[in-house]
Every structure is written in structure tokens, then in C-alpha cells.
N, C-alpha and C positions, 0 to 999 in steps of 0.2 A: 302248756309246753312240756316237751319230753324231758325225761330225767337223764342226766350224764353221769356216768361212773367217773368221778374227777380223780380218784385213786388210780384208775387203769390209765388215764391220760398223763398224770404225774409221772407214773412208771415208765412212759415212753420217754421222758426228758433226757436221759442219758444218751439214748439212741439218736434223738432228733437233734442236740446240739452237736453231735460228731458227724452229722451229714456235712459233706464239704461244700454246702451251698447256703447263701444268706437268705434265701427264700424257699418256700416249699408251699405249693398249691395241691390240694387233693380233692377227688371227688369220687364218689362210690355209686355205681351203678346196681341197685340191688336186684333188679330183674335179670341181669347178664351175670351178676356176682362179680364184677370186675372193679378193682381199685385202681384209680389213675393218679400218679403222683407226677407233677411238673415241678421242675427246678428253675425254669426260665419262662417268662410271659413276655410276648407271645412265644409260643413253643411250635417251631416249623422244622420238625424232624424231617431229615433228608435221607435217613437209613435207620434200620432197626435190626435186632436179632432176637430170636425166641430160644430161650434157654431149656434146658432139659426139664426144669421144675415149672413150666408154663408162666414165665415172667418174659415180657417183652422190654428190652432196653432200647430206648430211643435216642438217636444221635443227631446232633446239627453239626456239620463240618468236623466231625470227629469227636465232639464233646457230648457227654451224657446230658440230656435235657429233661429226660423223664423215664418212668418206668410204668408198665402196665402189669398188674398183678391179677392173673386169672384164676378164678375159683378162690376168691378172696376169703369168704366165710368159712371156707373148708380148711385154712391154713393152721397147723399147729400153733398154740399159744395165742389164738385169735383174740381180737377185740371186737366186739359187736358194734359195728358203724351205725346201727339203726337210729334215725332221728337225731342225729348229731348236727343239728342246724340246718339240715336239708329242707328245702322247700318242696311242695308238691305240685310245682308248675311244669 
């Protein structure tokens, strides 16, 4: 099993508890270097916008239901998502 830097995850706590959603699902595509964050399941976005900093904000009926972060590993203050419970399937 891969090791996880627990301190880095704990340091995220203030940010995560202040997200205005009760649930958060995430997945990271290492090959594409894209981080997907979903605030609703199922997430059926009917609109989206690409910001100037390469973030796609996804909407369903005007409500934000997720964000897609392009070039995720290149972001300042990055946390290395490698092997954080990801399966190789």
C-alpha cells in the first residue's frame, strides 16, 4: 500500500469544511493531469464555463455541481495525489 502524507490532508481540513456542500467526490486522471471535484452525485451538468486559470466550473440548473482543474499537479501549493486510494483498473 502507498504511503499518504496525513499532515498534508489535515492541512486541507479548514478549506474542506468551508466548502458550501455536504458531500465531495474527487478523482484524479494522472495521464491527463486533471482533478475532478463533484459536489453532487449524479452530477448532470447542463452548462459550464472555463476560467482564465484553466478551471472548468460545471453547473446544473444554475447551481455549481463540480469543478474540473486542468494541469492539477502544476498548481502552486500542490498536494501530490499519487496513489491516494486509486485503483489501477
